[in-house]
PAROMI-267784 format. One record per residue: chain; residue in one letter; x, y, z of N, C-alpha, C, O, CB in turn; residue number from 1. Coordinates in Angstrom, 3 decimals, padded with zeros to 6 digits. Glycine has a CB too. Layout:
residues N
- A_A_X_Y_Z_X_Y_Z_X_Y_Z_X_Y_Z_X_Y_Z_NUM
...
//
This chain:
residues 200
- A_M_130.956_091.479_092.501_131.797_093.380_092.408_132.546_093.342_091.332_133.365_092.502_090.957_133.065_093.994_093.786_1
- A_P_132.020_094.803_090.648_132.862_095.298_089.392_134.068_095.742_090.029_134.362_096.188_091.138_132.180_096.534_088.463_2
- A_D_134.897_095.371_088.556_136.597_096.105_088.881_136.524_097.211_088.272_137.587_097.767_087.997_138.072_095.334_088.269_3
- A_E_135.398_097.770_087.933_135.503_099.091_087.125_135.087_100.125_088.010_134.259_099.969_088.907_134.619_099.141_085.803_4
- A_P_135.795_101.391_087.686_136.203_102.373_088.668_134.850_103.116_088.784_134.134_103.232_087.789_137.525_103.331_088.213_5
- A_L_134.517_103.585_089.902_133.077_104.262_090.065_133.240_105.441_088.990_134.320_105.980_088.746_132.708_104.896_091.792_6
- A_Q_131.986_105.776_088.362_131.705_106.371_087.536_130.496_107.840_088.324_129.456_107.805_088.981_131.218_105.204_086.462_7
- A_C_131.401_108.987_087.769_130.615_110.209_088.805_129.153_110.768_088.422_128.910_111.013_087.240_131.570_111.660_088.815_8
- A_D_128.155_110.974_089.446_126.908_110.905_089.128_126.621_112.168_089.827_126.946_112.236_091.012_126.149_109.622_089.499_9
- A_T_125.938_113.394_089.142_125.645_114.441_089.616_124.925_114.595_091.047_125.094_115.506_091.858_125.036_114.908_088.698_10
- A_D_123.908_113.248_091.175_123.256_113.209_092.338_123.705_111.894_093.193_123.366_110.752_092.885_121.771_113.269_092.026_11
- A_P_124.587_112.259_094.407_124.914_111.322_095.084_123.755_110.591_096.036_123.890_109.450_096.480_125.958_111.823_095.726_12
- A_I_122.861_111.244_096.218_121.945_110.472_096.549_121.191_109.280_096.047_120.753_108.273_096.604_121.377_111.090_096.710_13
- A_G_121.181_109.782_094.645_120.592_109.046_093.854_121.800_107.490_093.740_121.320_106.400_094.050_120.272_110.064_092.416_14
- A_L_122.661_107.532_093.480_123.777_106.853_093.799_123.516_105.879_094.914_123.191_104.704_094.744_124.813_107.767_094.114_15
- A_F_123.716_106.568_096.245_123.229_106.103_097.260_121.954_105.133_097.290_121.918_104.052_097.878_123.076_107.109_097.890_16
- A_Q_121.011_105.657_096.620_119.956_104.781_096.595_120.166_103.503_095.887_119.644_102.398_096.037_118.902_105.412_096.070_17
- A_R_121.116_103.968_095.033_121.073_102.133_094.079_122.348_101.413_094.748_122.342_100.184_094.684_121.474_102.171_091.792_18
- A_W_123.375_101.994_095.344_123.809_101.062_096.143_123.407_100.805_097.534_124.340_100.613_098.313_124.907_101.210_096.129_19
- A_L_122.136_100.757_098.040_120.997_100.533_099.138_120.557_099.512_098.404_120.355_098.512_099.092_119.839_101.725_099.539_20
- A_A_120.308_099.369_097.148_118.929_098.457_096.552_119.698_097.838_096.572_119.525_097.075_097.522_117.956_098.524_095.298_21
- A_E_121.078_097.501_095.789_122.082_096.307_095.633_122.536_095.829_096.701_123.010_094.694_096.635_123.192_096.554_094.931_22
- A_A_122.534_096.676_098.261_122.791_095.572_099.036_121.792_095.121_099.854_122.115_094.386_100.788_123.799_095.763_099.744_23
- A_E_120.389_095.478_099.657_119.166_095.064_100.036_119.239_093.679_099.500_118.905_092.741_100.224_117.996_095.943_099.537_24
- A_A_119.739_093.443_098.025_119.446_092.208_097.542_120.596_091.289_097.724_120.745_090.550_096.750_119.048_092.297_096.184_25
- A_V_121.600_091.082_098.845_122.446_090.607_099.183_122.876_090.142_100.504_123.252_089.088_101.017_122.969_091.155_098.770_26
- A_E_122.665_091.372_100.848_123.158_091.300_102.579_122.232_090.726_103.482_121.172_091.305_103.719_123.398_092.762_103.277_27
- A_P_122.550_089.548_104.060_121.708_089.021_104.696_120.816_089.397_105.858_119.698_088.897_105.985_122.208_088.279_104.887_28
- A_N_121.380_090.392_106.814_121.043_091.519_107.612_121.243_092.782_107.669_122.310_093.284_107.316_121.295_091.372_108.415_29
- A_D_119.967_093.645_108.243_120.237_094.448_108.293_121.008_095.628_107.167_121.767_096.524_107.535_120.535_094.067_109.104_30
- A_P_120.691_095.420_106.083_121.295_096.287_105.235_121.081_097.675_105.269_122.059_098.390_105.052_121.051_095.936_104.138_31
- A_N_120.231_098.082_105.449_120.021_099.778_106.521_120.759_100.131_107.570_120.615_101.225_108.115_118.687_099.962_107.336_32
- A_A_121.878_098.977_108.072_122.633_099.303_108.796_123.911_100.338_109.273_125.025_100.011_108.865_122.716_098.599_108.738_33
- A_M_123.813_101.489_110.064_124.976_102.544_109.809_125.856_102.779_111.234_125.400_102.515_112.346_124.250_104.112_109.277_34
- A_A_126.998_103.243_111.022_127.479_103.740_112.424_127.034_104.823_112.622_127.417_105.547_111.704_128.819_103.856_112.680_35
- A_L_126.253_105.518_113.516_126.337_107.042_114.061_127.497_107.527_114.490_127.958_106.724_115.301_125.533_107.297_115.146_36
- A_A_127.985_108.163_114.392_129.229_109.418_115.179_128.637_110.405_115.611_128.048_111.209_114.889_130.392_110.182_114.244_37
- A_T_128.734_110.492_117.130_128.245_111.785_117.538_129.565_112.603_118.462_130.719_112.180_118.397_126.750_111.501_118.498_38
- A_A_129.269_113.538_119.113_130.820_113.624_119.907_130.015_113.952_121.487_128.827_114.258_121.588_132.209_115.296_119.168_39
- A_T_130.809_113.827_122.438_130.532_113.953_123.484_130.006_115.501_124.228_129.435_116.297_123.483_131.547_113.389_123.887_40
- A_H_130.143_115.744_125.174_130.118_117.017_125.267_131.789_117.757_125.815_132.153_118.921_125.979_128.834_117.240_126.274_41
- A_E_132.513_116.363_125.977_134.214_116.801_126.087_134.534_116.749_124.571_135.732_116.807_124.296_135.391_115.554_127.102_42
- A_G_133.738_116.659_123.637_134.113_116.670_122.321_135.251_115.447_121.573_136.025_115.537_120.621_134.655_118.047_122.252_43
- A_L_134.812_113.990_122.787_135.461_113.069_122.508_134.569_112.138_121.471_133.353_112.309_121.389_135.906_112.511_123.741_44
- A_P_135.300_111.084_120.641_134.280_110.544_119.506_133.160_109.646_120.450_133.301_109.279_121.616_135.198_109.421_118.171_45
- A_S_132.100_109.445_119.607_131.048_108.212_120.528_130.529_107.740_119.371_130.257_108.632_118.568_129.647_108.755_121.761_46
- A_V_130.232_106.303_118.911_129.740_105.676_117.992_129.080_104.797_118.377_129.355_104.375_119.500_130.428_105.330_117.251_47
- A_R_127.788_104.065_117.521_126.828_103.043_117.519_126.380_102.881_116.303_126.501_103.675_115.371_125.801_103.229_118.352_48
- A_M_125.684_101.510_116.299_124.867_101.079_115.087_123.673_101.350_114.943_123.214_100.776_115.930_124.820_099.913_114.906_49
- A_V_122.754_101.840_114.398_121.492_102.343_114.265_120.987_102.067_112.930_121.723_101.907_111.956_121.462_103.720_114.561_50
- A_L_119.681_102.013_112.902_119.097_101.390_111.372_118.626_102.988_110.460_118.183_103.969_111.058_117.263_100.062_111.712_51
- A_L_118.824_102.941_109.102_118.419_103.980_108.549_116.651_103.846_108.070_116.269_102.846_107.462_119.477_104.186_107.391_52
- A_K_116.130_104.459_108.268_114.312_104.513_108.527_114.102_105.320_107.644_112.881_105.461_107.572_113.543_105.075_110.000_53
- A_G_114.812_106.191_106.624_114.121_107.269_105.845_115.097_107.738_105.217_116.187_107.794_105.785_113.381_108.323_106.543_54
- A_L_114.974_108.106_104.141_116.077_108.785_102.941_115.448_109.901_101.673_114.431_109.632_101.034_116.766_107.312_101.980_55
- A_D_115.923_110.643_101.551_115.048_111.611_100.622_116.155_112.757_100.127_117.325_112.574_100.464_113.612_112.393_101.570_56
- A_A_115.792_114.010_099.284_116.789_114.568_098.748_117.355_115.266_099.909_118.419_115.884_099.945_116.455_115.359_097.594_57
- A_R_116.208_115.023_101.185_116.942_116.299_102.274_118.160_115.364_103.222_119.136_115.827_103.812_115.402_117.161_103.686_58
- A_G_117.813_114.219_103.149_118.674_113.287_104.295_118.547_112.489_104.487_117.544_111.928_104.044_118.803_113.372_105.311_59
- A_F_119.485_111.784_105.322_119.121_110.284_106.447_118.702_110.185_107.394_119.391_110.532_108.353_119.904_109.559_106.919_60
- A_V_117.519_109.724_107.591_116.765_109.586_108.828_116.887_108.619_109.693_116.910_107.457_109.288_115.644_109.562_108.628_61
- A_F_117.009_108.981_111.342_117.013_107.144_112.186_115.996_107.905_113.037_115.607_109.057_112.841_118.849_106.190_113.293_62
- A_Y_115.599_106.992_114.103_115.412_107.183_115.029_115.421_106.872_116.731_115.480_105.677_117.023_114.944_107.270_114.601_63
- A_T_115.381_107.617_117.595_115.571_107.226_119.110_114.979_108.149_120.095_114.445_109.246_119.925_117.039_107.136_119.470_64
- A_N_115.243_107.299_121.412_114.740_107.932_122.475_115.618_109.242_122.316_116.821_109.052_122.138_114.848_107.086_123.872_65
- A_K_115.058_110.847_122.371_116.261_111.392_122.455_116.689_111.984_123.673_117.419_112.976_123.683_116.355_112.214_121.565_66
- A_Q_116.118_111.219_125.078_117.077_111.419_126.192_118.023_110.597_126.261_118.909_110.675_127.112_116.568_111.402_127.357_67
- A_S_117.945_109.594_125.262_119.427_108.695_125.492_120.736_109.239_125.083_120.793_110.377_124.617_119.420_107.362_124.689_68
- A_R_121.850_108.473_125.230_122.718_109.094_125.551_123.223_109.912_124.092_124.054_110.788_124.329_123.619_108.172_126.292_69
- A_K_122.885_109.776_122.766_123.216_109.978_121.340_122.179_111.593_121.275_122.317_112.675_120.706_122.632_108.347_120.132_70
- A_G_121.146_110.982_122.199_120.277_112.288_121.933_121.076_113.359_122.524_121.574_114.206_121.783_118.735_112.275_122.613_71
- A_E_121.264_113.406_123.940_121.817_114.418_124.662_122.743_114.667_123.856_122.736_115.872_123.604_122.211_114.209_125.973_72
- A_E_123.844_113.921_123.121_125.020_114.581_122.280_124.621_115.436_121.109_125.232_116.366_120.583_125.934_113.495_121.695_73
- A_L_123.522_114.935_120.842_122.980_115.458_119.547_122.493_116.832_119.605_122.537_117.585_118.632_121.881_114.626_119.065_74
- A_A_121.984_117.190_120.860_121.441_118.117_121.294_122.676_119.523_121.478_122.615_120.698_121.115_120.720_117.512_122.552_75
- A_A_123.779_118.711_122.232_124.493_119.852_122.275_125.476_120.132_121.515_126.206_121.105_121.702_124.878_120.008_123.246_76
- A_N_125.630_119.108_120.346_126.598_119.138_118.965_125.572_119.053_118.164_124.827_118.188_118.624_127.786_117.924_118.643_77
- A_R_125.001_119.646_116.885_124.198_119.347_116.109_124.626_118.633_114.412_124.162_118.754_113.278_123.538_120.551_116.177_78
- A_H_125.675_117.925_115.002_126.445_117.301_113.794_126.511_116.138_113.906_126.261_115.794_115.061_127.707_117.671_113.546_79
- A_A_126.792_115.122_113.075_126.673_114.055_112.968_127.800_113.101_111.604_128.466_113.630_110.714_125.207_114.128_112.879_80
- A_G_127.697_112.083_111.813_128.750_110.967_110.790_127.787_110.003_110.953_127.217_109.695_112.000_130.549_110.381_111.338_81
- A_L_127.592_109.394_109.489_127.236_108.380_109.515_128.725_107.178_108.723_129.788_107.531_108.213_125.743_108.597_108.828_82
- A_L_128.295_106.101_108.886_129.266_104.939_108.118_128.110_104.080_107.519_127.127_103.764_108.189_130.423_103.887_109.273_83
- A_F_128.279_103.742_106.286_127.631_102.346_105.728_128.210_101.790_105.486_129.163_102.386_104.983_126.934_102.135_104.861_84
- A_H_128.420_100.044_105.505_129.498_099.232_105.226_128.766_097.683_104.919_128.286_096.858_105.697_130.613_099.296_106.554_85
- A_W_128.886_097.689_103.702_128.404_096.631_102.634_129.596_095.409_102.682_130.151_095.093_101.630_128.275_097.419_100.923_86
- A_K_129.852_094.932_103.602_130.987_093.850_102.986_131.111_092.749_102.208_132.147_092.128_101.972_131.470_093.360_103.708_87
- A_S_129.624_092.451_101.680_129.435_091.226_100.847_129.655_092.065_099.289_130.009_091.533_098.237_127.691_090.355_101.152_88
- A_L_129.361_093.376_099.494_129.675_094.027_098.131_130.926_094.605_098.165_131.355_095.028_097.092_128.705_095.085_097.708_89
- A_R_131.781_094.749_099.397_132.826_095.294_099.272_132.813_096.998_099.219_133.689_097.703_098.716_133.319_094.648_098.188_90
- A_R_131.762_097.378_099.778_131.709_098.968_099.331_131.009_099.708_101.093_130.292_099.204_101.958_130.232_099.234_097.497_91
- A_Q_131.638_101.002_100.970_131.054_101.800_102.013_130.825_103.189_101.742_131.132_103.648_100.642_131.817_101.734_103.118_92
- A_V_130.180_104.094_102.875_129.629_105.201_102.222_129.576_106.158_103.786_128.888_105.961_104.788_127.971_104.788_101.278_93
- A_R_130.624_107.260_103.485_130.770_108.002_104.836_129.696_109.471_104.541_129.690_110.280_103.613_132.717_108.448_105.173_94
- A_V_129.065_109.384_105.468_128.002_110.889_105.537_128.407_111.798_106.307_129.086_111.238_107.167_126.541_110.758_106.078_95
- A_E_128.370_113.129_106.530_128.999_114.124_107.235_127.889_115.110_107.530_127.215_115.372_106.534_130.190_114.721_106.471_96
- A_G_127.636_115.537_108.308_126.715_116.780_108.212_125.744_117.332_109.589_125.744_116.807_110.702_125.688_116.394_107.006_97
- A_P_125.123_118.257_109.256_124.555_118.957_110.441_122.909_117.914_110.561_122.427_117.224_109.663_124.354_121.017_110.034_98
- A_V_122.489_118.080_111.639_121.560_117.404_112.024_120.234_118.161_112.568_120.303_119.091_113.372_122.134_116.613_112.881_99
- A_E_118.977_117.641_112.022_117.571_118.822_112.523_116.779_117.455_112.572_116.960_116.427_111.918_116.768_120.422_111.116_100
- A_D_115.723_117.794_113.673_114.484_116.985_114.192_113.739_116.379_113.064_113.735_117.192_112.139_113.468_117.892_115.012_101
- A_V_113.272_115.576_112.834_111.980_115.138_111.966_110.877_115.938_112.251_111.251_116.604_113.217_111.511_113.686_112.202_102
- A_T_109.637_116.292_111.954_108.959_116.513_112.476_107.719_115.704_113.147_107.781_114.503_112.881_108.913_117.189_111.932_103
- A_D_106.945_115.960_113.707_105.905_115.116_114.700_104.979_114.325_113.728_104.187_113.519_114.216_104.878_116.190_115.766_104
- A_A_105.028_114.493_112.508_104.357_114.264_111.384_104.739_112.758_111.158_104.035_111.752_111.247_104.726_115.288_110.228_105
- A_E_106.331_112.934_110.775_106.810_111.963_110.510_107.452_111.124_111.609_108.134_110.142_111.319_107.485_112.270_109.636_106
- A_A_107.263_111.461_112.733_107.851_110.526_114.257_106.755_109.366_114.438_106.834_108.161_114.681_107.847_111.659_116.019_107
- A_D_105.533_110.398_114.178_104.237_109.652_114.705_104.122_108.573_113.550_103.955_107.406_113.904_102.729_110.719_114.863_108
- A_A_104.189_108.831_112.354_104.098_107.812_111.223_104.821_106.723_111.227_104.435_105.598_110.910_104.374_108.298_110.091_109
- A_Y_106.237_107.145_111.704_106.887_106.079_111.665_106.882_105.079_112.912_107.247_103.904_112.882_108.056_106.486_111.351_110
- A_F_106.403_105.773_113.993_106.247_104.967_115.369_104.914_104.664_114.981_104.508_104.810_116.134_106.453_105.776_116.958_111
- A_A_103.827_104.352_114.326_103.069_104.070_114.468_103.094_102.438_113.691_102.475_101.455_114.096_102.360_105.134_114.243_112
- A_S_104.030_102.510_112.436_104.662_101.337_111.903_105.452_100.462_112.501_105.844_099.451_111.919_105.274_101.609_111.060_113
- A_R_105.814_100.797_113.891_106.596_099.824_114.596_105.693_098.773_115.047_104.479_098.892_114.877_107.352_100.415_115.743_114
- A_S_106.310_097.545_115.724_105.333_096.663_116.037_104.571_097.131_117.426_105.123_097.992_118.110_105.990_095.259_116.123_115
- A_R_103.336_096.587_117.840_103.087_097.158_119.276_104.056_097.210_120.320_104.442_098.216_120.915_102.116_096.491_119.857_116
- A_N_104.518_095.674_120.534_106.002_095.509_122.039_106.747_096.821_121.575_106.739_097.832_122.278_107.548_093.653_121.936_117
- A_S_107.428_096.751_120.283_108.643_097.857_120.193_108.165_099.492_120.455_108.912_100.401_120.818_109.336_097.762_118.533_118
- A_R_106.794_099.581_120.182_106.347_101.180_120.818_105.990_100.790_122.306_106.249_101.713_123.079_104.754_102.044_119.941_119
- A_L_105.588_099.931_122.769_105.607_099.684_124.444_106.821_099.835_124.680_107.115_100.771_125.423_105.143_098.281_125.092_120
- A_G_107.658_099.177_124.262_109.365_099.141_124.977_109.892_100.555_124.865_110.742_100.766_125.729_110.637_098.026_124.027_121
- A_A_109.650_101.634_124.043_109.828_102.725_123.891_109.633_103.575_124.993_110.343_104.436_125.513_109.260_102.983_122.997_122
- A_I_108.318_103.065_125.273_107.426_103.845_126.924_108.287_103.645_128.089_108.534_104.432_129.002_105.730_102.963_127.520_123
- A_A_108.879_101.929_127.809_109.133_101.337_128.932_110.613_101.464_129.474_110.881_101.478_130.675_108.746_100.044_128.748_124
- A_S_111.542_101.554_128.457_112.669_101.715_128.701_113.452_103.207_128.768_113.707_103.923_127.799_113.091_100.931_127.897_125
- A_D_113.730_103.447_130.037_114.962_104.719_130.074_116.500_104.419_129.373_117.568_104.011_129.829_115.344_105.067_131.830_126
- A_Q_116.045_104.831_128.063_117.244_104.558_127.392_118.712_104.975_127.930_118.915_106.138_128.281_117.053_105.128_126.196_127
- A_S_119.667_104.056_127.981_121.215_105.039_128.026_121.031_105.290_130.105_121.936_105.881_130.694_121.011_107.341_126.596_128
- A_R_120.080_104.877_130.709_120.234_105.034_132.055_120.502_103.784_132.720_120.279_102.744_132.099_119.135_105.648_132.596_129
- A_P_120.992_103.737_134.010_121.616_102.189_134.794_119.939_101.457_134.937_118.834_101.975_135.096_122.670_102.524_136.941_130
- A_L_120.382_100.078_134.797_119.435_099.717_134.853_120.169_098.310_135.911_121.190_097.642_135.747_118.677_099.664_133.382_131
- A_A_119.277_098.289_136.819_119.370_097.060_138.185_119.700_095.889_137.423_120.843_095.496_137.187_117.766_096.691_139.199_132
- A_D_118.548_095.319_137.028_118.433_094.087_136.231_117.612_093.690_135.069_116.983_094.556_134.461_118.162_093.298_136.970_133
- A_R_117.576_092.652_134.771_116.575_092.334_133.349_115.131_092.522_133.250_114.429_092.988_132.353_116.614_090.913_132.972_134
- A_A_114.814_091.945_134.627_113.909_091.739_135.045_112.869_093.004_135.738_111.649_092.862_135.819_114.349_090.826_135.700_135
- A_E_113.591_094.214_136.197_113.052_095.461_136.183_112.650_096.163_134.425_111.960_097.129_134.097_114.234_096.337_137.054_136
- A_L_113.100_095.593_133.958_112.947_096.140_132.070_111.632_095.171_131.876_110.582_095.809_131.800_114.699_095.547_130.597_137
- A_E_111.504_093.755_131.783_110.011_093.438_131.314_109.077_093.273_132.373_108.009_092.666_132.289_109.908_092.172_130.504_138
- A_G_109.579_093.898_133.464_108.388_094.203_134.903_107.922_095.692_134.249_106.723_095.813_134.501_109.328_094.417_137.025_139
- A_R_108.352_096.728_133.595_108.052_097.644_133.307_107.163_097.719_131.562_106.251_098.382_131.069_109.280_098.282_133.626_140
- A_L_108.081_096.628_131.115_106.915_096.367_129.886_105.969_095.751_130.027_105.039_095.835_129.225_107.227_095.780_128.837_141
- A_A_105.936_094.831_131.254_104.552_093.929_131.443_103.213_095.003_132.043_102.043_094.675_132.238_104.924_092.502_132.796_142
- A_A_103.790_096.219_132.221_103.037_097.115_132.902_102.390_098.388_131.969_101.461_099.116_132.318_103.953_097.602_134.014_143
- A_M_102.966_098.436_130.984_102.828_099.020_129.320_101.906_098.163_128.767_101.049_098.728_128.086_104.267_098.967_128.290_144
- A_Q_101.830_097.022_128.852_100.956_095.980_128.630_099.775_096.096_129.003_098.882_095.693_128.258_101.309_094.984_129.078_145
- A_Q_099.510_096.606_130.104_098.462_096.063_130.393_097.785_097.700_130.809_096.650_097.855_131.257_098.641_094.730_131.547_146
- A_R_098.538_098.556_130.603_098.451_100.199_130.735_097.782_100.163_129.471_096.598_100.499_129.494_099.971_101.267_130.852_147
- A_Y_098.457_099.709_127.973_097.623_099.822_126.888_097.343_098.535_126.389_098.198_097.994_125.688_098.146_100.646_125.897_148
- A_P_096.455_098.050_126.598_095.526_096.633_125.911_095.337_096.616_124.693_095.099_095.527_124.171_094.101_096.421_126.325_149
- A_D_095.383_097.704_123.957_094.881_097.431_122.454_096.102_098.109_122.003_097.044_098.405_122.738_093.269_098.112_121.847_150
- A_D_096.004_098.377_120.500_096.960_099.014_119.119_097.160_100.075_119.651_098.346_100.285_119.901_096.343_099.260_117.529_151
- A_D_096.394_100.921_119.959_096.285_102.450_120.150_097.454_102.668_121.554_097.096_102.722_122.730_094.365_102.981_120.556_152
- A_V_099.011_102.777_121.023_099.926_103.108_121.820_100.558_104.648_121.273_100.999_104.744_120.128_100.924_101.879_121.870_153
- A_P_100.548_105.662_122.091_100.874_107.011_121.897_102.504_106.740_121.675_103.354_105.983_122.143_100.384_108.067_123.240_154
- A_R_102.450_107.576_120.898_104.326_107.949_120.653_104.717_108.959_122.131_104.019_109.912_122.479_104.715_109.286_118.695_155
- A_P_105.645_108.617_122.671_106.045_109.128_124.083_106.827_110.919_123.228_107.498_111.106_122.213_107.579_107.607_125.162_156
- A_S_106.380_111.682_124.086_107.300_113.010_123.380_108.559_112.893_123.796_109.126_113.983_123.864_106.867_114.569_123.790_157
- A_H_109.212_111.968_124.103_111.035_112.063_124.258_111.513_111.145_123.281_112.726_110.938_123.297_111.784_111.532_125.878_158
- A_W_110.583_110.340_122.136_110.951_109.497_121.038_110.660_109.946_119.887_109.495_109.889_119.496_110.466_108.342_121.082_159
- A_S_111.505_110.401_119.230_111.599_111.095_117.796_112.573_110.658_116.784_112.969_109.492_116.798_111.900_112.484_117.946_160
- A_G_112.953_111.423_115.988_113.829_110.907_115.178_114.776_112.344_114.479_114.457_113.503_114.742_112.927_109.928_114.078_161
- A_Y_115.879_112.004_113.633_116.739_113.005_113.621_117.100_112.483_111.721_117.174_111.393_111.155_118.144_112.907_115.114_162
- A_R_117.218_113.668_111.348_117.799_113.729_109.780_119.105_114.627_109.768_119.222_115.823_110.033_116.604_114.468_108.639_163
- A_V_120.223_113.525_109.314_121.324_113.877_108.706_121.453_114.736_107.166_121.286_114.281_106.034_121.891_112.670_108.669_164
- A_L_121.751_115.894_107.519_121.543_116.587_106.143_123.012_116.674_105.615_123.864_117.351_106.190_120.775_118.177_106.250_165
- A_P_123.214_116.073_104.683_124.799_115.739_104.388_125.335_116.877_103.492_124.846_117.476_102.535_125.040_114.199_103.550_166
- A_D_126.542_116.963_104.158_127.044_118.066_103.528_128.633_117.594_102.592_129.178_118.076_101.598_127.245_119.256_104.835_167
- A_I_128.963_116.451_103.490_129.866_115.552_102.503_129.294_114.143_102.303_128.439_113.946_103.166_131.394_115.370_103.092_168
- A_I_129.405_113.372_101.707_129.171_112.102_101.216_130.143_111.193_100.266_130.158_111.202_099.035_128.070_112.279_100.608_169
- A_E_131.027_110.334_101.227_131.877_109.863_100.436_132.051_108.245_100.038_132.304_107.490_100.977_132.903_110.354_100.956_170
- A_F_131.938_107.716_098.790_131.402_106.471_098.334_133.030_105.724_097.978_133.861_106.118_097.160_130.158_106.712_096.853_171
- A_W_133.106_104.558_098.890_134.573_103.781_098.696_133.879_102.328_098.191_132.834_101.777_098.536_135.716_103.615_100.415_172
- A_Q_134.777_102.007_097.358_134.732_100.863_096.707_136.090_099.850_096.386_137.098_100.252_095.807_134.145_101.285_095.579_173
- A_D_135.920_098.654_096.817_137.226_097.737_097.198_137.563_097.785_095.334_136.639_097.713_094.524_136.801_095.695_098.205_174
- A_M_139.027_097.918_094.921_139.308_097.411_093.881_140.390_096.612_093.781_140.698_096.371_094.948_139.337_098.195_093.157_175
- A_P_141.103_096.092_093.103_141.975_094.711_092.650_143.587_095.739_093.577_143.680_096.950_093.378_142.074_094.268_090.073_176
- A_H_144.341_095.209_094.233_145.582_095.627_094.507_145.779_096.372_095.589_146.844_096.822_096.010_146.036_096.213_093.586_177
- A_R_144.083_096.546_096.271_144.233_097.669_097.259_144.072_098.889_096.608_144.042_099.888_097.326_145.534_097.683_097.960_178
- A_L_143.968_099.017_095.474_144.152_100.443_094.781_142.616_101.123_095.036_142.225_101.529_093.941_144.601_100.292_092.901_179
- A_H_141.874_101.321_095.812_140.496_101.123_096.183_139.948_102.709_095.039_140.567_103.479_094.304_140.221_101.189_098.349_180
- A_D_138.594_102.566_095.427_138.022_104.162_094.583_137.599_104.830_095.321_136.919_104.228_096.152_136.912_104.255_093.535_181
- A_R_137.676_106.153_095.493_137.439_106.893_096.435_136.308_108.149_096.088_136.961_109.155_096.366_138.756_107.304_096.843_182
- A_L_135.477_108.432_095.805_134.686_109.530_095.231_133.784_110.181_096.435_132.996_109.591_097.174_133.738_108.944_093.977_183
- A_V_134.168_111.725_096.412_133.240_112.741_097.499_132.907_113.764_096.806_133.420_114.609_096.072_133.951_113.350_098.846_184
- A_Y_131.441_113.328_097.432_130.727_114.969_097.102_130.763_115.766_098.199_130.714_115.375_099.365_129.101_115.021_096.688_185
- A_R_130.851_116.913_097.810_131.058_118.121_099.202_129.654_119.026_097.922_129.568_119.082_096.695_133.570_119.304_099.588_186
- A_R_128.912_119.504_098.924_127.512_120.224_098.936_127.956_121.606_098.732_128.664_122.147_099.581_126.573_120.049_100.368_187
- A_E_127.571_122.248_097.608_127.938_123.729_097.344_126.756_124.422_097.129_126.776_125.648_097.016_128.865_123.968_096.142_188
- A_S_125.433_123.600_097.038_124.299_124.483_097.164_123.230_123.331_097.622_123.529_122.202_098.011_123.912_125.384_095.676_189
- A_E_121.975_123.853_097.492_120.799_122.592_097.601_120.950_121.824_096.573_120.694_120.620_096.584_119.247_122.985_097.581_190
- A_A_121.350_122.417_095.668_120.741_121.263_094.372_122.511_120.941_093.709_122.553_120.279_092.672_119.234_122.354_092.690_191
- A_S_123.138_121.158_093.989_125.067_121.436_093.472_125.809_120.781_094.488_125.748_120.925_095.709_125.795_123.313_093.485_192
- A_W_126.736_119.816_093.584_127.712_119.163_094.280_128.940_119.068_093.560_128.983_118.947_092.335_127.289_117.937_094.652_193
- A_Q_130.092_119.130_094.418_131.076_119.315_093.798_131.756_117.740_093.924_131.855_117.292_095.066_131.823_120.590_094.353_194
- A_T_132.141_117.047_092.989_133.216_115.550_093.166_134.240_116.076_093.218_134.594_117.192_092.837_133.372_114.341_092.016_195
- A_T_135.044_114.846_093.960_136.561_115.124_094.006_136.911_113.373_094.192_136.312_112.799_095.101_137.156_116.384_095.536_196
- A_R_137.800_112.628_093.390_138.226_111.414_093.407_139.621_111.394_094.298_140.672_111.796_093.799_138.344_110.943_091.953_197
- A_L_139.557_110.938_095.543_140.805_111.005_096.372_141.669_109.451_095.793_141.337_108.506_095.078_140.317_111.045_098.320_198
- A_Y_142.810_109.804_096.490_143.665_108.544_096.634_142.845_107.407_097.466_141.896_107.575_098.232_145.109_108.927_097.434_199
- A_P_143.436_106.310_097.122_142.859_105.569_098.244_143.992_105.092_099.326_143.661_104.457_100.327_142.074_104.300_097.647_200
//
């Protein structure tokens, strides 16, 4: 881990991609894991871990059942926060911004890339709803395996993805004596960011 301060980059997405690539080289499990923060209908915080499944200049993409708790919360409040933490690199990145749905084509393409049982599980599971016992879920999965015996498993309409459109991206890097480095990018326009260094 370098002890050099963060250098300003005009493109925070590019900087994030470099950090993610470094994490992929050293993190033993799920370097693309991120905490997703939403808000309940009462305005209370709600957070869980999900996986980053797409990234481009527009934003950060993840997929889920839109009838899940997070899907319902995002339907009511179209803003979210993300947190990436790479312990082995002693780095973290925070992202905040509005959320949009991915296109059907994007959702179809990602759904098709999943394993057959993962696709069947997406159909079988009433995500976030009460479940009497594990046997009920396994029975529903077995029924889906019989219903779709080959690899042609359709994406359910309630299963799709979201793109977090970053208004703020903060990079945090551990530094000696707890004098950590923090660099915040705030979007000014589609292609322009304002950069601010913060006290640790």
